[in-house]
C-alpha positions in Angstrom: 20.5 -22.9 7.5 19.6 -20.0 9.7 19.5 -20.5 13.5 17.4 -17.4 14.2 14.5 -18.0 16.5 11.0 -18.0 15.0 7.9 -16.2 16.1 6.1 -17.9 19.0 3.3 -20.2 18.0 0.0 -18.3 17.8 1.6 -14.9 17.5 -0.4 -13.5 14.6 1.5 -10.6 12.9 -0.1 -7.5 11.4 -0.2 -7.7 7.6 3.4 -6.4 7.2 4.2 -9.3 4.8 1.4 -8.4 2.4 2.1 -8.1 -1.3 3.4 -4.8 -2.8 0.4 -2.8 -4.0 -0.2 0.1 -6.4 -1.5 2.7 -3.9 -0.8 3.7 -0.3 -1.4 6.4 2.3 1.1 7.0 5.0 -0.2 8.8 8.1 2.2 9.9 10.9 0.3 11.2 13.9 1.0 12.5 17.4 -1.5 11.8 20.2 -2.7 14.9 22.0 -2.9 14.9 25.8 -6.2 13.2 26.6 -6.4 11.5 23.2 -5.0 8.2 24.4 -8.3 6.3 24.8 -9.4 7.3 21.3 -6.1 6.2 19.8 -6.4 2.8 21.6 -10.0 2.3 20.4 -8.9 2.8 16.8 -6.0 0.5 17.2 -8.3 -2.2 18.6 -10.7 -1.8 15.7 -8.3 -1.7 12.8 -9.1 -5.2 11.5 -12.8 -4.6 11.6 -12.4 -1.3 9.8 -10.2 -3.0 7.2 -12.8 -5.7 6.6 -15.6 -3.1 6.3 -13.9 -1.3 3.5 -12.2 -4.2 1.8 -14.8 -7.0 2.1 -16.5 -6.4 -1.3 -13.2 -6.3 -3.2 -10.8 -8.8 -1.6 -8.7 -8.8 -4.8 -7.7 -5.2 -3.9 -5.7 -6.4 -0.9 -6.6 -3.5 1.4 -4.6 -3.6 4.6 -3.5 -1.2 7.4 -0.4 -1.7 9.5 -0.1 0.4 12.7 3.1 1.4 14.4 3.6 2.9 17.9 6.4 5.5 18.5 8.7 5.5 21.5 7.2 8.6 23.2 3.7 7.1 23.0 4.3 3.6 24.3 4.2 4.4 28.0 1.2 6.7 27.5 -0.9 4.1 25.7 0.0 0.8 27.4 0.7 -0.4 30.9 3.0 -3.1 29.4 6.8 -3.6 29.1 8.4 -1.8 26.2 9.6 -3.7 23.1 13.4 -4.3 23.5 14.4 -2.3 20.5 12.0 0.6 20.7 13.6 4.0 21.0 13.3 7.4 19.3 14.7 7.7 15.8 18.4 8.6 16.1 19.3 11.5 13.9 22.6 11.3 11.9 24.7 14.3 11.0 27.2 13.4 8.4 29.9 15.4 6.6 27.4 16.5 4.0 23.9 15.3 4.7 21.7 14.8 7.8 19.1 12.1 8.6 16.6 14.2 10.6 14.4 13.0 13.4 10.7 14.1 13.4 7.7 13.6 15.7 5.5 10.6 15.4 3.4 8.6 18.0 1.4 6.5 15.5 2.1 5.3 12.0 -0.7 4.1 9.8 0.5 2.4 6.6 -2.6 1.9 4.5 -2.2 0.1 1.1 -4.3 -1.5 -1.6 -4.4 -1.9 -5.4 -7.1 0.8 -5.4 -6.5 4.3 -4.0 -10.2 4.9 -3.3 -10.1 2.1 -0.7 -7.0 3.6 1.0 -8.8 6.9 1.0 -12.0 5.6 2.5 -10.2 3.7 5.3 -7.9 6.7 6.1 -10.9 9.1 6.1 -12.8 6.9 8.6 -9.8 6.5 10.8 -9.2 10.2 10.9 -12.9 10.9 11.5 -12.6 8.9 14.7 -9.2 10.5 15.6 -9.8 14.1 14.5 -9.9 15.6 18.0 -7.3 13.2 19.5 -4.3 13.6 17.3 -2.2 16.0 15.3 -1.3 15.0 11.7 2.5 15.3 11.4 2.6 14.0 7.9 0.2 12.6 5.3 1.6 11.2 2.0 -0.3 9.4 -0.8 1.9 7.0 -2.6 1.5 5.3 -6.0 3.2 2.7 -8.2 5.1 4.4 -11.0 5.5 2.6 -14.3 7.1 -0.9 -13.8 7.7 -0.4 -10.0 10.2 2.4 -10.5 11.0 5.3 -8.3 11.0 8.8 -9.7 14.7 8.6 -10.2 13.9 6.0 -12.9 15.2 2.9 -11.2 13.3 -0.2 -10.1 12.8 -0.2 -6.3 12.4 -3.1 -3.9 14.2 -5.7 -6.0 16.0 -7.3 -3.0 13.0 -7.8 -0.8 13.0 -11.2 0.9 10.0 -13.5 0.3 8.4 -16.4 2.1 10.3 -17.9 5.1 13.2 -15.5 4.5 10.8 -12.5 4.8 9.4 -13.9 8.1 12.9 -14.4 9.5 13.9 -10.8 8.5 10.8 -9.0 9.7 9.1 -10.9 12.6 10.3 -10.9 16.2 10.8 -14.3 17.7 12.0 -15.7 21.0 14.6 -12.9 21.4 11.7 -10.8 22.8 9.0 -13.3 23.6 6.6 -10.7 25.1 6.5 -9.0 21.6 6.8 -12.1 19.4 5.1 -11.6 16.0 5.8 -7.9 16.1 8.2 -5.9 14.0 10.0 -2.5 13.7 9.5 0.0 11.0 11.4 3.2 10.0 9.9 5.8 7.7 11.7 8.7 5.9 10.3 11.1 3.4 12.9 11.9 0.7 12.4 14.8 -1.8 14.4 14.6 -5.1 16.2 17.3 -7.1 15.1 15.8 -10.4 16.6 18.6 -12.5 20.0 17.9 -11.2 19.6 14.1 -11.3 18.3 14.0 -14.8 21.2 16.2 -15.9 23.5 13.3 -15.2 24.4 10.7 -17.9 22.6 7.4 -17.4 26.0 5.7 -16.8 26.7 8.0 -13.8 23.3 7.4 -12.4 23.9 3.7 -12.6 27.2 3.9 -10.8 25.5 5.9 -8.0 22.6 3.4 -7.6 24.6 0.2 -8.3 22.1 -1.1 -10.9 21.5 -0.8 -14.6 18.6 1.5 -15.4 17.0 -0.3 -18.2 17.4 -3.9 -17.1 17.7 -3.6 -13.3 20.9 -5.7 -13.2 23.1 -5.3 -10.1 26.5 -3.8 -10.7 29.7 -4.6 -8.8 30.1 -0.9 -7.9 31.9 -0.1 -4.6 30.3 2.6 -2.5 27.1 2.6 -4.6 23.7 2.9 -2.9 23.2 -0.9 -3.3 26.6 -1.6 -1.8 26.1 0.7 1.2 22.8 -0.9 1.9 24.1 -4.5 1.8 24.6 -5.5 5.4 26.1 -8.8 6.6 26.1 -10.3 10.0 29.1 -11.9 11.9 28.4 -15.2 10.1 28.7 -13.4 6.7 24.9 -13.9 5.9 23.1 -10.9 4.5 20.8 -9.2 6.9 17.6 -8.2 5.1 14.7 -5.8 5.6 11.4 -5.6 3.8 10.9 -2.3 1.9 7.5 -1.0 0.7 8.7 2.3 -0.7 6.4 4.4 -2.8 6.9 7.4 -5.1 4.9 10.6 -4.2 4.8 14.1 -5.6 3.0 17.1 -6.9 3.9 18.0 -10.5 2.2 21.4 -10.2 4.1 22.1 -7.0 7.4 20.8 -8.3 7.7 18.2 -5.5 9.0 14.7 -6.4 10.0 12.1 -3.9 10.2 8.6 -2.4 8.6 7.6 0.8 11.0 5.1 2.4 9.4 2.5 4.7 11.5 -0.4 5.9 10.3 -3.3 8.2 12.7 -5.4 10.2 12.8 -7.7 13.3 15.4 -5.3 14.8 16.0 -1.6 14.1 19.7 -2.3 14.1 19.8 -3.4 10.5 18.1 -0.3 9.1 20.1 1.9 11.4 23.3 0.3 10.1 22.2 1.1 6.5 21.5 4.7 7.4 24.9 5.1 9.1 26.5 3.9 6.0 24.5 6.3 3.9 24.8 9.4 6.0 28.1 8.9 7.9 30.0 7.0 5.3 32.3 4.0 5.4 36.0 3.3 4.7 35.1 3.4 1.0 32.8 6.4 0.8 32.1 9.7 2.7 28.4 9.3 2.1 25.8 7.7 -0.3 26.0 9.8 -3.4 22.2 9.5 -3.9 21.9 11.9 -1.0 23.4 14.6 -3.2 20.0 14.5 -5.1 17.6 13.2 -2.4 17.0 15.0 0.9 15.5 13.3 3.9 12.9 15.7 5.5 11.4 13.3 8.0 12.6 10.3 10.1 10.7 8.2 12.7 11.0 4.7 14.2 7.9 2.7 15.3 7.2 -0.6 16.8 4.5 -2.7 15.0 2.8 -5.0 17.6 1.2 -8.3 16.6 -2.5 -8.5 15.8 -2.9 -10.5 19.0 -1.6 -7.5 20.9 -4.1 -5.2 19.1 -7.0 -7.6 19.7 -6.4 -7.6 23.5 -4.7 -4.3 24.4 -3.0 -4.0 27.8 -4.6 -1.5 30.2 -4.3 2.2 29.8 -1.6 3.6 32.2 -2.9 5.5 35.2 -1.7 8.8 33.7 -3.8 8.2 30.6 -6.8 7.3 32.7 -6.5 10.7 34.5 -6.3 12.4 31.1 -2.7 13.7 31.7 
């Protein structure tokens, strides 16, 4: 039985625990000087906008999760910072680097229909056009039977139900931000020509799963092994992934948009250290020889209660500084 604290009663989270969908748009934005109030207005209206576009097709499960970056928090809210919010920490390993890139706002829009994602994203950007700079915009899609473009099933180990809530939602450890979460995003581009030149058995040893049947392998230093994190009590520490493939066949771009939610960024950062800096058993995650991280940002995802009743704008923001 876990002894982890639970979210405070009445702390309604954003829809981070929603079901995996077949389409998504990931928007990473920076707020321009003077754009703080416009950004706050959109954050406060997210659920109304979501209802407007999704009301007629509830089965499409349209949702939008908003995250706030470390550099933006003190510009947007006169409110104590979440305990674990900090800039994404770059990692320079012996062969590969996890880069840090700008981002004040993350909008994770998802549904089973891309047109609904598109409509909601377009309306949000219409309202934010003069207030933000788009740092990254990625349309994601479900590929075959939930596989990434490397050919392996992705997201197999996601927790569900109560386990997902324990893994993702902040509780009494940071009561002022109960019901919130942290999210890390990274955009990986793949060298599919080099990857597909490998025998399937070699690919399976790198990933730590069989390709056809998705069975986990007892393969030390595999991607699965390096991303299995246990706490002091020996219990596995989980995160919730909602990764999506993306790409441009005509442009020769193929990739995976990694997005991981957790109640503390420590778990995801531990995984990334294993991957990029290595462990006693591996110099690095061998998947990085074929997948390059070109972005990296950490955000805090406040509760819906927080968005419904935003703290005051700091004095600097009111002066337009």
